N, C-alpha and C positions, 0 to 999 in steps of 0.2 A: 659771646663772641670775643675773641682775643684781639689784641692790638694788631697782630699780623693779619687776622681775618678782616678787620676793618680796612687795613691798607690794601688788602686784596680786592675788597669791594670798591674802594676808591680807584684802584688801578683799572678795574673792569669798567667803571663808569668813564674814566679818562680815555680808555681805549675806544669807547663808543663815541667819543667826542663831546662828552658832557662835562660841564663845569659846575661844581658845587659851591654854594656860598650861604652864609647866614643872612637871614632877614632881620630887621630891627625888632620884630615881635618875638624873636627867639626861634623862629621856624627855619626851614631849609628850603633853599631855592635851587632849582636845577635848570640849566640852560645849555643849549637850545632845546625847547620842548619838542621840536620836530624830530629829534634824535631818539626820543623815548619810545621804547617798545613795552608791551605788556609785561614781559619778563623783567626788564629793567625797573619798571614801576614797582613791581612786587619786591624786587631786591631792595630798592630804596625804602619802601614802606617797612619791610621786615627789619631793617637796620637803621631806621631814621634816628632814634635816640642816640645810638652809638656814633653815627655820622655827625650829628650836632655836637656831641661831646668832643669828637676828634677835631672838628673845625674850630671849636672854641679854644681848645688847647693850642692848636696851630696859630690861631690869631693872637693868643696871649704870648706865645713865644716870639711872634713877629714884633709885637709892641715892645718887648723887653730886649730885643736884639741889640747888640752893640752898634753904635753909630760909626760911620767911617771917620777915621782920624782926619783932622783939619789939614795939617801939613805933613802928612805921612810920606816919608821917603822909603820906608821899609815896606815892601810889597807883602811881607808876611802878615803885617797888621791889617792891611786891606783885605787880604785873602781870608784871614780869620773872621773879620767882620762880615764879609759877603757870605761865607759858608755857614756861619752861625745863623744867619737869617734864612738862607736858601733851604736848608734842611728842615726848618720848622714851618715853612710857608708852602701850603699846597699849590698856590698859584705859581710860584717860582719853580717848584718841582715839576709841575705840569709843563711849564714853558721849556724846561730842559729836555722834554721828550720830542720836541719838534714844532714846526710852524703851526700846524693845525690846532695846537693846544693853547695858543695865545702867547702873550708876552709876560714878562715878570711883572710883579706888582710895582707900585711907585717906589717903595722903599728898596726893593730888590734891584730895580733898575738903577737907582742912584748908587747903590753899593757896587753893582757890577761895573758901571761906567768908571767909577774911581779905581777899582781893581784892575780892569782890563786896559786902562790907559796909563797906569803907573809905570814909570821907567824902571827897568830892572838894573 
């Protein structure tokens, strides 16, 4: 399965209202369970290893994302920090799809608030 195929699976699960996350034991958690169908369960099982790898890479990118500048006047720095995090974080990407997908993660929310309130 290619990276595009994994992203297609993630998009399909997101469209079904499901949120993926890693569990401390290295497994995969899907919520809410009430939205799972037999077809979606099969899809998750068939691509579980790749989904775990994708989430791990996204989490690693989120950890190494640049922090918001302390006293930034330049909105470009704030925008760069926010987007560097956003496009590597599946939670923030899902939040950008609308209300039913939840909110940004804690790091994304801090970066977004700094960026969105910066005077131009």
